C-alpha positions in Angstrom: 0.2 0.1 0.0 1.7 3.4 -0.7 0.5 6.4 0.9 1.0 10.4 0.2 3.0 12.5 2.6 2.3 16.2 2.0 2.7 19.6 4.2 2.7 23.1 4.1 0.1 24.0 1.6 -0.9 27.4 2.4 -3.7 28.0 0.5 -2.0 26.9 -3.3 -5.2 25.5 -4.6 -3.2 25.8 -8.3 -0.1 23.3 -6.5 -2.5 21.2 -4.3 -4.5 20.4 -7.7 -1.0 19.2 -9.5 -0.2 16.9 -6.3 -3.6 15.4 -6.3 -3.3 14.5 -9.5 0.1 12.8 -9.1 -1.4 10.9 -6.3 -4.5 9.4 -8.1 -1.8 8.5 -10.6 0.3 6.6 -7.9 -3.2 5.2 -6.9 -3.0 6.2 -3.3 -6.0 6.5 -1.2 -4.7 7.8 2.4 -2.9 11.4 2.7 -1.0 12.3 5.4 -0.9 16.0 6.1 1.8 17.3 8.3 0.5 20.8 8.9 -0.2 24.2 7.3 -3.1 23.8 5.3 -4.3 27.3 6.2 -7.9 27.9 5.9 -10.8 25.8 5.4 -11.4 26.7 2.1 -8.2 24.4 1.7 -9.5 21.5 2.7 -12.9 22.0 0.9 -10.9 21.8 -2.0 -8.7 19.1 -1.2 -12.2 17.2 -0.1 -13.8 17.6 -3.3 -10.6 16.4 -5.3 -9.7 13.8 -3.4 -12.3 10.7 -2.0 -9.5 9.0 -0.1 -9.1 9.0 3.7 -6.8 12.1 5.4 -4.6 12.5 8.4 -4.2 15.2 10.0 -1.5 17.7 12.1 -2.7 21.3 12.5 0.4 23.4 12.3 1.3 27.1 13.3 -0.9 28.8 10.3 -3.5 26.5 10.9 -3.9 27.9 14.3 -3.5 31.3 13.0 -6.6 30.7 10.4 -8.6 29.4 12.9 -8.7 25.9 12.1 -9.5 23.5 14.7 -11.9 21.2 15.9 -15.5 23.0 15.6 -14.8 23.8 11.9 -12.9 20.2 10.9 -16.0 18.1 12.5 -18.0 18.3 9.0 -14.9 16.0 6.9 -16.3 12.7 7.3 -12.7 11.2 5.5 -10.9 13.4 7.9 -9.3 12.4 11.1 -6.9 14.8 12.8 -4.9 15.9 15.8 -3.7 19.1 17.4 0.0 18.4 17.7 0.8 14.4 17.0 -0.9 11.8 15.3 0.1 8.2 15.8 -1.7 5.8 13.7 -0.7 2.1 12.2 -1.2 1.0 8.5 -0.3 -2.2 7.4 2.2 -2.9 10.5 3.9 -0.1 10.3 3.7 2.2 13.2 3.7 5.9 11.9 4.0 9.4 13.9 3.8 12.6 12.3 3.7 16.4 13.7 4.2 19.8 12.2 7.5 20.8 14.4 10.5 19.7 13.2 11.8 19.2 16.9 9.3 17.2 18.0 9.9 14.8 14.9 13.1 14.6 16.1 12.1 13.2 19.6 9.7 10.9 18.2 12.2 9.0 16.3 14.6 9.0 18.7 12.1 7.0 20.6 12.6 4.3 18.1 8.5 3.3 19.0 8.0 3.9 15.3 8.7 3.2 11.8 8.3 6.4 10.1 8.0 9.9 11.3 7.0 12.5 9.2 6.8 16.4 9.7 6.8 19.6 8.1 7.2 23.1 9.1 10.8 23.5 7.2 9.2 23.7 3.6 12.9 21.2 2.8 12.3 17.9 1.8 14.7 15.4 4.3 15.2 12.1 4.9 17.3 10.1 7.7 17.2 7.3 9.4 17.4 7.8 13.4 18.2 3.8 14.3 15.3 1.9 12.6 13.3 4.9 12.3 13.0 6.9 9.3 12.5 10.3 9.6 11.1 12.3 6.4 9.7 15.7 5.7 7.8 16.3 2.3 8.8 19.4 1.8 5.9 21.5 0.7 3.3 21.8 -1.9 3.1 25.8 -1.3 6.4 25.6 -3.4 7.7 28.8 -0.6 11.4 29.0 -0.3 11.9 25.4 -2.1 10.5 23.8 -4.9 6.7 22.5 -4.4 6.9 18.8 -3.5 5.4 15.8 -1.2 6.5 12.4 -0.7 5.2 9.0 -1.6 5.8 6.0 0.8 5.3 2.5 -0.5 4.7 0.9 2.8 5.3 -2.6 1.7 8.8 -2.0 0.2 9.8 0.7 2.0 10.3 2.6 -1.0 10.0 6.5 0.0 9.8 9.0 -3.3 10.3 13.0 -3.7 7.6 14.1 -6.3 8.7 17.6 -7.1 5.3 19.2 -8.8 
């Protein structure tokens, strides 16, 4: 099974549309979003154009734009957390968050196969012990080229996708 990891959309609907097109071609039906969607309108766009499951953690911009529990409850395919989300998919333990310092701590715990994070906008991957620590970059294209990642949980292969 493949999952897509995106982060730091920052209301860039044009790039989000491109990312969702590539995600569809990869036959991915689970997206992990590492925060900074920015507005509810962007979430509406996401769910109008993606029918799979979305797991989301809130980033600093989401909080600035007022995304919180009250205005996220209407999305049936969304599961979210304020800071850290832990899930298990195909016997792989996954944690994701927005902030890199929290991600580092999660990876050092060695409780997870994968830890994903955002905030820096810079694609990054490293191994900390048995844990893969990954930043998929940013969909918005701020400071770095727009990107996201696709992780094949069966093979362990992780691909950075440039928009």
